[in-house]
C-alpha positions in Angstrom: 127.7 137.5 93.4 126.6 134.0 92.5 127.1 134.8 88.8 130.8 135.8 89.4 131.4 132.6 91.5 129.8 130.4 88.8 131.9 132.1 86.1 135.1 131.6 88.2 134.2 127.9 88.6 133.6 127.6 84.9 136.9 129.2 84.0 138.7 127.1 86.6 137.1 123.9 85.2 138.2 124.7 81.6 141.7 125.7 82.5 142.4 122.8 84.8 140.7 120.4 82.3 142.8 121.7 79.5 145.9 121.2 81.7 144.9 117.7 82.5 144.4 116.8 78.8 147.7 118.4 77.8 149.5 116.4 80.6 147.9 113.2 79.3 149.1 114.0 75.9 152.6 114.7 77.3 152.4 111.4 79.1 151.6 109.5 75.9 154.4 111.1 73.9 157.0 110.6 76.6 155.8 106.9 76.9 156.3 106.5 73.1 159.8 107.9 73.6 160.4 105.3 76.3 159.3 102.6 73.9 161.6 104.0 71.2 164.6 104.0 73.6 163.7 100.4 74.5 163.9 99.5 70.8 167.3 101.2 70.5 168.6 99.2 73.5 167.3 96.0 72.0 169.0 96.7 68.7 172.3 97.6 70.3 172.5 94.7 72.7 175.1 92.1 71.7 177.0 94.5 69.4 180.7 94.6 70.2 182.0 98.0 71.3 178.5 99.5 71.8 178.3 99.0 75.6 178.5 102.7 76.3 175.7 103.4 73.8 173.5 100.7 75.5 174.1 102.3 78.9 173.2 105.8 77.5 170.1 104.5 75.8 169.0 102.7 79.0 169.6 105.9 81.0 167.4 107.8 78.5 164.8 105.1 78.6 164.5 105.5 82.4 164.4 109.2 82.0 161.5 109.0 79.6 159.6 106.5 81.8 160.0 108.8 84.8 158.8 111.8 82.7 155.8 109.8 81.6 154.9 108.8 85.2 155.3 112.4 86.3 153.0 113.7 83.5 150.5 111.0 84.3 150.5 111.9 88.0 150.1 115.6 87.2 147.3 114.8 84.9 145.5 112.7 87.5 145.9 115.3 90.3 144.8 118.1 88.0 141.8 116.2 86.8 140.9 115.3 90.4 140.9 119.0 91.3 138.7 119.7 88.3 136.0 117.0 88.7 132.8 118.2 90.3 131.7 114.7 91.5 130.8 113.9 95.2 130.3 117.4 96.4 128.8 116.4 99.7 131.4 113.9 100.8 134.1 114.7 103.4 137.1 116.5 102.0 139.6 113.6 102.1 137.1 111.0 100.9 136.0 113.3 98.1 139.6 113.9 96.9 140.4 110.1 97.0 137.3 109.3 95.1 138.0 112.0 92.5 141.6 110.9 92.2 140.6 107.3 91.5 138.1 108.5 88.8 140.6 110.9 87.4 143.4 108.4 87.3 141.2 106.0 85.4 140.1 108.6 82.9 143.7 109.8 82.5 145.1 106.4 81.8 142.3 105.8 79.2 143.0 109.2 77.5 146.7 108.6 77.6 146.4 105.2 76.0 144.0 106.5 73.4 146.4 109.4 72.5 149.3 106.9 72.3 147.4 104.5 70.2 146.3 107.2 67.7 149.8 108.7 67.6 151.4 105.3 67.1 148.9 104.5 64.3 149.7 107.7 62.5 153.4 107.2 62.8 153.1 103.6 61.6 150.8 104.6 58.7 153.3 107.3 57.6 156.0 104.7 57.2 154.1 102.5 54.9 154.7 102.9 51.2 151.9 104.4 49.2 153.1 103.0 45.9 153.1 99.2 45.7 
């Protein structure tokens, strides 16, 4: 019976861990979209007749920021449910401690994914021929 329980815990760990990593990646990509919309807003500000476009771009920027925050929150909670640390602590204290650790790890992973993605995007825009 213990082998079945251990196997279920292992599968649960890998499935929830994969979901946490995917949500961190989604958070990074939605944050990059938020930055892109901010660039669009900055380029359109001050142009005559483009006020509606600025308002639309600002609306999309706030949408992408909310999506990034939702993905980050989902990643943190999923990782908190996955982490096996502090098994002997009371239930609420254990969840809070796991959530703090998971949020820290999630923000680091999200920043790393965003940095690598932005580096790849920036490198692909450089000319190979000088």
